[in-house]
N, C-alpha and C positions, 0 to 999 in steps of 0.2 A: 636401728630404729630410725626411719626417715619420717620425722615428724617435727612439729614446731617446738622451738626452744624458747624459753621465757626466762626473765630475770628472777632472782631469788625473791625480790619484793613482789613481783607479779604472782609468783608461785604461792607466796604466803597469802595473798589476797584470794587467789583461786581456791586454796584449801581452807581459808578462814582460820589460819593459824599464824603463830609468830614466825618470824624469820628463823629463829633458833630451832623451832620444831622442824622446819623444812630442811635446815642444815643437818639436824640429827637424822632425819629420814635418809638423806643422801649418804651420810657417814655410815649408817647401819647397812645400807645396800652395798656400799663399797667393801665393807668388812665381810659381807656375806659372799663376796666373790664376783659381783657385777663389775663389768669393765667400765672404767671411768669414761671412756670415749663414747660408750653407748648411752650414757645418761647425762653427761655434762660436756660443755665446750666453752672455750673462751673466745670472745669476739669484741672488736672495737665498736663502741656505740657512743655517740655524742662526744667523741674525743677521749673516751676512757675505755680501758680494758675491763670488760664485765664478764662474769661467769654466768652461763646460761644453763638451764636444766630442762630436760625433756618433759613436755606437758603430759605425754602418754605415760611415761614412767611415774610421774607424780600421781596421776589419777589411779593407776593400778596399785601403787604402794599405799595410797590413802585408803583405797577400798580394802586392801588386806589388813591394814591396821584397824579399820572399823570392825571387821569381822572378828579379829582377835579381842578387841575391847568389848564387844557386845556380850554381856553376861547371859546366863541361862534365863529364859523368860520368867519373869516374876510378876505377879499381879499386884504387888504392893504399890500403893500410891506413892510412897517415897521413892522407890526405884524409878518409876515412870517420870517423876518430877526431875530427878537427877539426870535422866537421859535427855530431857528437853533443855534444862538450864545448865550452862557451864558454871564451874565454880567461880566465885568472885576472885579478883586479882589478889594473889597472896594466900588464898584459901585452898586447902587440900582436902580431898575426900577420904584419903587413906594414907597410911604411913608409906606405902609403896609409891604413891604419887609424890609424896614429899621427898622421898629418896631420889626419884627420877628428876625432880626439879633441882636437887642439889648436884646431880651428876655433871651438868655442864661446867661447873667450877672445878674442872680437872686440873692436873698438873700442867697440861698444855696451855690452858686458858690463864692460869696463874703465872706461868713463865712469860707469856705474851704480855700480861699486865706489868710484870716486873720489868721487862724490856722497855715497854712504853714509859714507865716511870723513870727508868735510867736515862732514856733519850730526852724526856722533858726536863730532867734535872740538869743534863748537859746544856740544854738550850737556856735554862734559867741562869746557869753559871756564866755562859757566854754573854748573855744580856747584862749581867752584873758587871762583868769586866768592861764591856763597852760603855756602860754608864759611868764607871769609875774613870775610864780614860777620858771621856767627854767632860767630866767634872774637873779633872786636872787641866784640860785644855781651857776650859772656861776660867779657871783660877789664873792661868798664865795670861790670858787675854785681859782680865781685869787688872793684873799687875802692870802689864804693858800700857794699858790705858792710863793708869795712875802715873807711870813714868812719863808718858807723853804730856799729861797735864802739867807736871812739874817743869818739864822742858819748855812748854809753851808759856808758862808763867815767867820763867827766867828770860825768855826771849821778849816777852811783853815788857818786863821791867827794863831791859836794856834799850828797847825802842823808846820807851818813855823817857829814859835818861838822855838819849840822843836828841829827842825832840826838845827836851828842856834845855839842853846845851845849845841847840840851834837857835832857839828863841832868845836866849840871853845874848848870843853873838849878834843877832840881827838888831836887838835893842841897842847894843853898844855902837853898832854902825850908824844907827839912826841918830844917836846922841852926838856922834862925831860930826855928822853932816850938818 
């Protein structure tokens, strides 16, 4: 297929569906035996590696899904209303749609979430160790500052004694003269 490739986000806007619906469409096509290179490619865009999908493939697959989803013609007002209005967020028209919505939380998704949680936990543990180390260093600096103050006080006292001793000697000299 020599056609334009677009990002997943652009594909979602084109089909007026969620990104997850586009990904499901691609996954189903790959499971049906379509070659990955025919419908997807990876490309550097804006300094990032992005996956792109064939616009032609998306339009064809979307049309096929709409044909499958179109029920036998019914003159009931309720059926025509449902065809025009999508369900509200979190609302399902049938048990089948509810089950389809639950499917994306497969073992793969859960394992990816578990991996992400493990990575984030490691990051938190590392940050905790760094904070503990910095806290110890701050405590050491405070102790050294306290020691420095004690030493300066001792030096100040000695200088004061020296000055006091010098002033008494100069007074004695004056009195002799």
